[in-house]
VEXRO-708953 format. One record per residue: residue number from 1; x, z, y of N, C-alpha, C in turn. Coordinates in pm, 1 decimal. Last residue first. Layout:
<rs>
> zapa:n.c1:n.c3:n.c2:ca.c1:ca.c3:ca.c2:c.c1:c.c3:c.c2
> NUM:X:Z:Y:X:Z:Y:X:Z:Y
...
</rs>
This chain:
<rs>
> zapa:n.c1:n.c3:n.c2:ca.c1:ca.c3:ca.c2:c.c1:c.c3:c.c2
> 190:-213.2:1906.3:-2130.6:-240.2:1873.7:-2012.4:-381.4:1850.5:-1978.9
> 189:-172.1:1941.8:-2403.6:-194.3:2048.3:-2328.8:-224.5:2034.0:-2184.4
> 188:-50.5:1726.4:-2542.6:-198.2:1737.4:-2538.6:-249.0:1861.2:-2460.2
> 187:172.7:1587.4:-2292.3:147.0:1648.5:-2416.1:-9.8:1684.5:-2403.1
> 186:387.5:1351.2:-2175.9:261.2:1405.8:-2166.3:216.1:1458.3:-2283.8
> 185:665.8:1277.0:-2108.2:632.8:1371.1:-2189.9:493.2:1439.9:-2184.9
> 184:629.8:1156.4:-1773.2:716.8:1169.3:-1900.6:651.4:1284.7:-1995.7
> 183:480.3:915.0:-1602.1:463.7:1051.4:-1640.4:522.4:1066.7:-1770.5
> 182:535.3:716.5:-1318.0:572.3:738.1:-1475.0:569.3:886.8:-1471.9
> 181:364.2:493.7:-1115.6:416.0:622.7:-1118.5:422.1:638.4:-1285.3
> 180:399.7:223.0:-898.1:389.9:263.5:-1014.2:425.5:408.1:-1037.3
> 179:276.3:-46.3:-679.9:337.0:105.3:-694.7:301.0:155.5:-829.4
> 178:294.0:-367.0:-522.6:271.0:-277.2:-643.3:363.1:-133.8:-636.2
> 177:170.3:-625.0:-318.2:250.6:-499.0:-337.8:196.9:-440.4:-452.0
> 176:166.3:-984.7:-243.0:87.4:-847.1:-284.1:216.1:-742.5:-297.1
> 175:88.5:-1293.3:-103.9:162.7:-1175.8:-145.2:84.1:-1060.2:-177.0
> 174:36.8:-1639.7:-114.0:-20.6:-1501.0:-101.2:89.1:-1406.6:-175.7
> 173:148.2:-1928.5:58.8:177.8:-1835.9:-44.0:96.8:-1687.4:-7.2
> 172:86.4:-2104.6:273.5:63.4:-2143.4:120.7:90.0:-2052.7:13.5
> 171:348.1:-1993.7:472.4:210.0:-2058.3:465.7:205.0:-2114.0:326.0
> 170:526.4:-1703.6:372.5:534.2:-1850.2:451.8:392.1:-1893.2:406.6
> 169:569.7:-1355.6:485.9:525.2:-1451.6:385.5:520.6:-1598.3:445.8
> 168:887.5:-1242.5:631.1:755.7:-1257.2:632.1:709.1:-1353.6:529.9
> 167:1113.9:-1036.5:649.9:1077.2:-1118.8:547.2:938.7:-1133.9:541.9
> 166:1126.5:-866.5:857.2:1209.8:-972.1:885.3:1197.0:-1073.8:759.3
> 165:989.2:-639.1:760.8:910.2:-734.3:845.5:1008.5:-859.1:878.5
> 164:1139.7:-611.5:423.8:1080.2:-572.3:548.9:1032.1:-661.6:628.3
> 163:1190.4:-529.8:94.2:1166.6:-621.4:189.9:1104.6:-551.2:309.0
> 162:1475.3:-340.7:-52.6:1327.6:-345.8:-23.3:1304.0:-447.2:92.8
> 161:1734.0:-306.8:-117.2:1668.5:-449.7:-125.7:1523.6:-454.6:-90.7
> 160:1785.0:-37.7:-137.0:1814.3:-94.2:10.4:1773.7:-264.6:2.1
> 159:1572.7:216.9:-282.6:1653.9:74.9:-286.5:1649.8:0.8:-155.0
> 158:1421.1:433.3:-291.4:1532.3:441.0:-213.3:1622.1:296.5:-212.3
> 157:1213.3:373.4:-492.6:1185.7:405.9:-335.9:1316.7:405.7:-244.7
> 156:1337.4:105.9:-676.3:1308.4:265.0:-648.1:1288.7:273.6:-513.3
> 155:1206.8:-170.7:-819.6:1255.3:-115.5:-702.9:1219.3:47.2:-700.5
> 154:1073.4:-276.2:-1067.2:1210.1:-304.9:-1012.6:1266.8:-231.2:-896.8
> 153:882.2:-14.0:-1203.7:888.5:-149.8:-1131.7:1047.1:-144.7:-1098.5
> 152:823.9:137.2:-1523.3:876.9:147.9:-1389.5:900.1:-1.6:-1313.8
> 151:796.1:112.0:-1805.1:691.3:180.7:-1728.4:735.2:208.6:-1589.9
> 150:963.1:-53.4:-1935.5:1001.1:81.6:-1914.0:906.4:178.4:-1844.7
> 149:871.3:-304.3:-1968.3:989.0:-284.0:-2033.8:1015.9:-115.4:-2030.9
> 148:636.0:-330.5:-1810.9:619.4:-348.7:-1950.5:748.4:-293.5:-2020.6
> 147:767.2:-355.5:-1562.2:668.9:-247.1:-1587.2:668.0:-236.6:-1734.8
> 146:916.7:-586.0:-1573.3:989.3:-474.7:-1540.5:901.8:-344.5:-1589.3
> 145:695.5:-778.3:-1623.8:797.3:-770.7:-1721.8:876.2:-643.4:-1702.1
> 144:492.4:-753.8:-1396.2:474.1:-700.9:-1551.0:598.9:-691.7:-1631.9
> 143:624.8:-878.4:-1171.0:580.2:-744.8:-1168.5:558.9:-682.0:-1309.6
> 142:714.3:-1133.8:-1253.8:805.3:-1049.6:-1185.4:764.3:-902.7:-1181.7
> 141:482.7:-1234.5:-1366.0:580.2:-1192.6:-1465.6:671.3:-1099.4:-1388.8
> 140:255.6:-1338.8:-1230.4:264.6:-1186.6:-1231.9:389.0:-1135.9:-1321.6
> 139:232.9:-1602.5:-1190.0:190.6:-1552.8:-1303.4:181.1:-1408.0:-1308.4
> 138:145.8:-1646.1:-824.9:223.7:-1689.8:-953.5:181.8:-1602.2:-1071.5
> 137:36.5:-1536.9:-628.7:-36.9:-1669.0:-664.9:39.0:-1728.1:-797.3
> 136:128.1:-1328.2:-536.0:30.8:-1307.5:-616.2:-34.2:-1449.5:-679.4
> 135:480.4:-1271.3:-499.8:369.4:-1367.6:-496.0:272.0:-1348.1:-605.7
> 134:556.2:-933.5:-380.3:568.4:-1028.1:-483.8:472.6:-1132.1:-463.9
> 133:701.6:-641.2:-248.2:653.4:-759.0:-217.5:672.0:-862.2:-330.4
> 132:766.8:-389.3:-332.3:685.9:-406.5:-200.6:618.4:-552.2:-177.4
> 131:730.6:-232.6:-608.6:768.5:-359.6:-576.8:671.1:-396.6:-430.2
> 130:840.7:107.6:-685.0:752.8:-1.6:-614.9:807.4:-141.7:-642.3
> 129:795.3:427.4:-850.9:881.3:284.3:-825.2:792.2:205.0:-755.3
> 128:832.8:768.6:-910.7:761.5:647.1:-858.0:858.7:534.3:-839.9
> 127:985.8:977.8:-1018.8:877.1:921.4:-1099.5:809.1:803.5:-1049.5
> 126:1195.1:1169.5:-957.2:1211.4:1006.9:-932.0:1115.4:951.8:-1032.1
> 125:1161.5:1471.1:-784.1:1126.4:1388.1:-894.9:1158.4:1224.8:-865.5
> 124:1174.9:1589.7:-538.8:1293.9:1600.8:-627.5:1271.3:1521.8:-747.6
> 123:824.5:1657.7:-526.2:954.4:1644.7:-432.2:1057.6:1670.4:-544.8
> 122:618.0:1421.3:-713.4:666.2:1578.8:-687.5:802.6:1560.3:-610.8
> 121:431.9:1185.6:-542.3:559.8:1220.0:-621.6:601.6:1357.1:-602.4
> 120:144.1:985.3:-531.0:190.2:1123.3:-517.6:315.3:1138.8:-597.9
> 119:103.6:657.7:-416.6:98.5:752.3:-529.7:176.0:889.3:-472.8
> 118:-62.3:389.9:-260.9:34.4:481.6:-245.8:-5.0:580.6:-380.4
> 117:-136.3:98.1:-40.1:-156.2:186.2:-169.8:-30.1:276.7:-193.7
> 116:-279.2:-19.9:254.3:-189.1:48.7:183.9:-232.1:89.1:42.8
> 115:-315.1:-263.9:513.7:-375.9:-195.8:398.6:-261.2:-114.7:333.6
> 114:-418.2:-364.2:832.1:-310.3:-295.5:754.6:-380.8:-251.4:625.8
> 113:-438.4:-660.9:1052.6:-502.0:-551.8:970.1:-383.7:-484.9:903.2
> 112:-452.9:-822.6:1382.7:-383.0:-768.7:1266.3:-458.7:-655.0:1171.6
> 111:-547.0:-1079.2:1516.5:-637.7:-950.9:1488.3:-565.4:-887.8:1347.5
> 110:-507.5:-1297.5:1770.0:-441.3:-1227.7:1656.3:-539.8:-1108.3:1643.2
> 109:-680.0:-1606.3:1860.8:-648.3:-1458.2:1879.5:-589.6:-1399.5:1751.9
> 108:-723.1:-1891.4:1999.0:-677.6:-1832.5:1881.5:-638.7:-1699.8:1916.0
> 107:-1011.2:-2018.7:2169.2:-876.3:-1974.5:2141.5:-844.3:-1883.5:2043.1
> 106:-1246.8:-2228.4:2317.6:-1193.2:-2158.4:2214.9:-1044.3:-2127.4:2206.0
> 105:-1286.5:-2173.3:2677.4:-1259.3:-2262.0:2561.3:-1225.5:-2179.6:2433.5
> 104:-1555.7:-2095.4:2875.4:-1425.2:-2030.5:2801.5:-1398.3:-2115.2:2694.7
> 103:-1757.1:-2245.7:2938.8:-1696.1:-2179.4:3049.6:-1585.1:-2107.9:2998.3
> 102:-1873.7:-2555.2:2841.9:-1808.0:-2421.4:2812.1:-1748.1:-2358.2:2924.4
> 101:-2184.3:-2659.1:2912.6:-2041.4:-2681.7:2965.6:-1986.0:-2539.9:2921.8
> 100:-2464.9:-2650.5:2890.8:-2386.6:-2668.8:2761.4:-2231.5:-2683.8:2783.4
> 99:-2669.2:-2618.8:3079.5:-2586.4:-2753.2:3093.7:-2501.4:-2782.7:2967.1
> 98:-2796.8:-2378.7:3062.6:-2853.8:-2503.0:3007.6:-2757.8:-2624.5:2997.1
> 97:-2510.9:-2173.8:3075.9:-2636.4:-2191.2:3075.8:-2692.7:-2312.3:3010.0
> 96:-2208.0:-2215.3:2968.8:-2279.7:-2171.5:3106.7:-2428.4:-2223.8:3109.8
> 95:-2097.5:-2066.7:2666.0:-2152.5:-2178.9:2749.9:-2218.8:-2127.9:2852.7
> 94:-1788.8:-1965.3:2520.8:-1911.1:-1908.7:2593.6:-1972.5:-2041.6:2672.7
> 93:-1660.4:-2041.5:2197.3:-1646.0:-2063.1:2332.6:-1787.0:-2005.5:2394.7
> 92:-1532.0:-1792.2:1981.8:-1640.3:-1894.9:2008.1:-1649.1:-1902.2:2150.3
> 91:-1177.1:-1794.7:1867.1:-1291.8:-1715.9:1917.2:-1405.5:-1831.0:1973.0
> 90:-1052.9:-1787.6:1556.2:-1066.7:-1870.7:1678.9:-1191.0:-1810.8:1740.3
> 89:-798.7:-1543.5:1435.9:-927.7:-1619.1:1425.4:-955.2:-1703.6:1559.9
> 88:-561.7:-1389.1:1204.8:-610.6:-1439.9:1321.1:-725.2:-1538.6:1313.8
> 87:-383.0:-1160.6:1065.0:-519.6:-1217.3:1060.4:-546.4:-1271.9:1195.9
> 86:-149.2:-1056.6:910.5:-158.7:-1109.6:1029.0:-279.3:-1215.9:1042.7
> 85:-130.3:-759.2:749.0:-201.9:-891.0:735.9:-230.3:-935.9:879.5
> 84:93.0:-550.0:607.8:42.6:-581.2:732.3:-15.7:-732.7:714.9
> 83:90.0:-284.2:378.9:79.4:-431.2:402.2:3.3:-467.8:511.5
> 82:290.3:-55.6:256.7:207.1:-82.3:347.2:190.5:-229.2:378.7
> 81:318.8:135.5:-46.9:349.6:-7.5:13.8:228.9:-4.0:114.1
> 80:451.4:467.7:-108.3:363.2:351.5:-126.5:403.3:216.6:-34.0
> 79:444.3:811.5:-182.5:537.9:686.1:-167.8:430.7:561.4:-191.1
> 78:418.2:1139.6:-58.3:330.9:1022.6:-91.9:413.6:901.6:-67.6
> 77:513.8:1452.4:-204.6:514.0:1353.7:-82.1:450.6:1219.5:-146.8
> 76:417.6:1782.4:-272.9:463.4:1651.7:-330.1:469.5:1557.3:-191.6
> 75:567.8:2115.8:-365.2:476.6:2016.7:-284.2:519.0:1875.4:-328.4
> 74:772.6:2311.3:-421.2:653.0:2277.8:-513.9:532.5:2191.3:-461.6
> 73:864.4:2427.1:-122.1:897.9:2399.3:-249.3:750.5:2386.1:-319.2
> 72:882.7:2256.7:208.7:791.3:2355.8:113.7:821.4:2332.8:-15.4
> 71:996.3:2061.3:324.4:1052.5:2204.3:356.7:996.5:2303.1:263.5
> 70:844.5:1833.6:269.4:993.5:1834.1:231.7:1061.2:1977.9:248.5
> 69:597.6:1893.9:380.7:612.6:1901.6:231.4:766.5:1897.4:186.1
> 68:657.3:2093.1:686.8:665.9:1954.9:601.3:665.5:1982.4:461.9
> 67:428.8:2320.9:852.6:566.9:2300.8:753.0:543.7:2159.9:707.4
> 66:339.5:2510.6:1136.1:337.8:2376.9:1056.5:450.2:2356.3:986.7
> 65:175.9:2835.3:1152.4:300.9:2754.1:1148.0:281.7:2628.6:1058.8
> 64:-17.7:3002.1:1083.5:-45.3:2877.3:1202.2:66.4:2810.9:1202.2
> 63:-10.3:3179.7:895.4:21.4:3237.4:1021.9:16.8:3114.2:1123.1
> 62:-78.8:3008.1:679.0:-190.1:3121.8:720.1:-164.2:3173.7:851.2
> 61:33.6:2684.8:761.4:36.7:2821.6:688.4:-66.1:2901.3:739.9
> 60:-45.4:2358.9:723.2:-46.4:2475.2:837.2:-55.3:2590.3:742.5
> 59:150.4:2095.1:633.2:67.6:2181.7:607.9:54.6:2294.2:706.9
> 58:221.4:1730.9:650.6:248.0:1855.1:704.4:117.8:1969.2:662.1
> 57:348.8:1497.5:411.6:246.6:1560.3:515.6:284.4:1701.0:527.3
> 56:562.6:1253.3:415.7:560.8:1390.7:373.2:464.8:1462.6:460.6
> 55:560.6:937.0:291.5:505.8:1037.2:374.4:485.5:1166.8:336.6
> 54:728.1:633.3:285.1:713.6:761.3:227.0:659.8:864.2:334.1
> 53:682.0:280.3:237.1:686.7:413.0:311.4:685.6:539.4:229.7
> 52:780.5:-68.6:237.3:775.2:73.4:165.1:755.5:178.3:262.7
> 51:586.9:-342.8:361.0:686.6:-242.2:384.9:679.6:-113.3:291.7
> 50:503.5:-684.9:403.1:481.8:-551.9:331.6:605.3:-462.4:344.6
> 49:346.0:-926.3:605.8:478.1:-860.8:549.3:427.8:-735.0:490.1
> 48:241.3:-1257.6:694.3:228.5:-1126.0:666.6:339.4:-1051.2:604.1
> 47:300.1:-1537.6:760.8:323.6:-1433.4:876.5:278.2:-1284.0:829.1
> 46:23.0:-1729.4:595.2:162.9:-1671.4:624.7:174.6:-1582.5:742.0
> 45:-221.7:-1801.4:496.5:-172.8:-1855.4:628.1:-25.1:-1814.7:656.7
> 44:-335.1:-1671.8:273.8:-223.1:-1785.6:250.4:-181.9:-1841.9:378.9
> 43:-542.4:-1530.1:367.0:-422.8:-1459.7:283.8:-304.9:-1550.7:246.8
> 42:-716.5:-1684.2:509.5:-601.6:-1616.2:598.8:-508.5:-1555.7:509.4
> 41:-914.6:-1743.8:330.9:-817.0:-1846.2:353.7:-689.5:-1775.6:422.0
> 40:-964.2:-1425.1:138.3:-1007.2:-1558.4:216.5:-894.5:-1658.4:245.2
> 39:-892.5:-1184.3:65.4:-975.0:-1265.7:-32.7:-1010.4:-1400.8:22.8
> 38:-767.7:-1038.1:251.2:-919.3:-1013.8:233.8:-972.9:-1111.6:122.8
> 37:-437.1:-901.0:200.3:-549.0:-992.0:244.9:-693.2:-939.2:208.9
> 36:-221.5:-875.6:-27.1:-221.2:-833.6:118.1:-320.1:-941.7:166.3
> 35:-328.8:-717.5:-330.2:-300.5:-839.4:-256.4:-305.2:-817.6:-102.4
> 34:-211.3:-458.0:-510.2:-309.1:-508.8:-419.3:-249.0:-614.3:-346.7
> 33:-180.5:-246.4:-795.1:-126.3:-366.4:-720.9:-247.6:-394.1:-616.6
> 32:-57.2:37.3:-978.5:-167.9:-19.4:-883.0:-98.0:-125.6:-801.1
> 31:1.6:159.8:-1282.9:56.8:83.7:-1191.6:-62.5:34.0:-1106.6
> 30:111.5:454.1:-1480.2:11.8:389.7:-1423.5:64.5:284.9:-1319.3
> 29:255.6:573.2:-1794.8:255.5:493.2:-1678.6:142.2:422.6:-1609.3
> 28:338.8:804.7:-2028.7:241.7:725.3:-1962.8:266.1:679.6:-1822.6
> 27:476.6:889.2:-2311.4:501.0:867.5:-2173.1:395.4:784.1:-2132.6
> 26:370.0:1194.4:-2517.4:391.0:1043.3:-2494.6:432.8:1025.2:-2355.8
> 25:412.0:1431.4:-2789.4:421.8:1416.8:-2649.7:439.0:1261.6:-2636.0
> 24:186.1:1488.9:-3052.6:286.9:1435.6:-3012.1:311.0:1414.0:-2864.6
> 23:-79.1:1548.5:-3116.2:-5.2:1633.4:-3115.1:137.4:1622.4:-3053.4
> 22:-341.6:1369.4:-2943.7:-236.2:1369.2:-3039.0:-155.1:1491.9:-3013.0
> 21:-495.3:1336.6:-2723.4:-552.5:1435.6:-2827.7:-460.0:1460.7:-2914.3
> 20:-509.7:1324.4:-2386.1:-432.4:1295.5:-2486.6:-460.4:1402.4:-2609.3
> 19:-685.5:1199.4:-2106.8:-696.9:1292.6:-2221.8:-603.2:1238.7:-2345.5
> 18:-671.5:1162.5:-1773.5:-640.5:1107.1:-1884.9:-645.4:1232.0:-1994.0
> 17:-827.2:1113.3:-1468.9:-812.1:1216.9:-1570.0:-811.9:1155.5:-1701.9
> 16:-781.3:998.3:-1130.4:-798.6:965.2:-1296.0:-773.7:1106.6:-1363.7
> 15:-911.5:920.8:-813.4:-848.6:1020.7:-912.2:-869.7:1001.3:-1044.9
> 14:-855.3:722.5:-544.6:-875.8:699.3:-693.7:-826.4:814.7:-775.2
> 13:-980.1:684.1:-240.3:-890.0:772.0:-304.5:-946.7:769.4:-468.0
> 12:-983.4:492.3:55.0:-1049.0:521.3:-90.3:-934.0:599.4:-180.2
> 11:-1045.4:458.6:392.9:-968.4:470.6:278.4:-1047.6:497.5:168.6
> 10:-1052.0:402.8:753.6:-1120.2:385.0:621.1:-1011.9:403.2:494.4
> 9:-900.0:670.2:939.6:-899.3:536.2:883.4:-981.8:538.9:768.2
> 8:-994.6:893.5:1177.4:-980.6:859.0:1043.1:-1005.1:733.4:1025.2
> 7:-876.4:1086.6:1421.6:-932.2:956.7:1410.4:-894.4:931.1:1254.2
> 6:-976.5:1421.5:1494.7:-878.3:1322.1:1430.4:-951.9:1184.8:1411.5
> 5:-1064.6:1554.9:1819.8:-1109.9:1510.5:1685.8:-1011.3:1416.2:1640.9
> 4:-1023.1:1622.0:2085.0:-890.7:1637.3:2001.9:-937.6:1614.2:1839.3
> 3:-1227.8:1534.8:2223.7:-1109.8:1454.3:2261.1:-1010.6:1476.7:2142.3
> 2:-1526.7:1533.0:2021.7:-1436.3:1592.2:2099.8:-1310.0:1527.6:2128.9
> 1:-1828.9:1345.7:2006.1:-1687.8:1379.3:1934.2:-1608.8:1438.4:2038.6
</rs>
């Protein structure tokens, strides 16, 4: 691999195609949720945090000039929640030959992970909403109640109440993030 090759992170992309056969327009909202963790005991150890992000991708024009989606009309940005999981583990001690005497004691090491969920939003539109942090060990009402009411979550991407790294999860509590996108007036022609 050459030194200039990009480093790609593991990812999964979900593409959906919905078909609406009725003649009247409808509103459609999609929500994605994800628990900050791997489904194990470390999910409830505490010290995890979620942050809202906006990503304006860069495009290269035919002339080679680099432009941001914020500067290019009719392009989109990506809005989502990044979840930082403060995973830690205990190392296995190394033994010195047949005597079984540990030459290195077991130690606790930090091995942080990051996950993200995001959706695309047309520049200038306000179709994406987020809930950067909620307790996944509860009923889910704080997420579902606002979504069921109007197809949006309780935090807009520009909301100053968005939780940040200063709001770490506490031991015994699992947290997640949610992102929703609302499609207004979906007609049979799409």
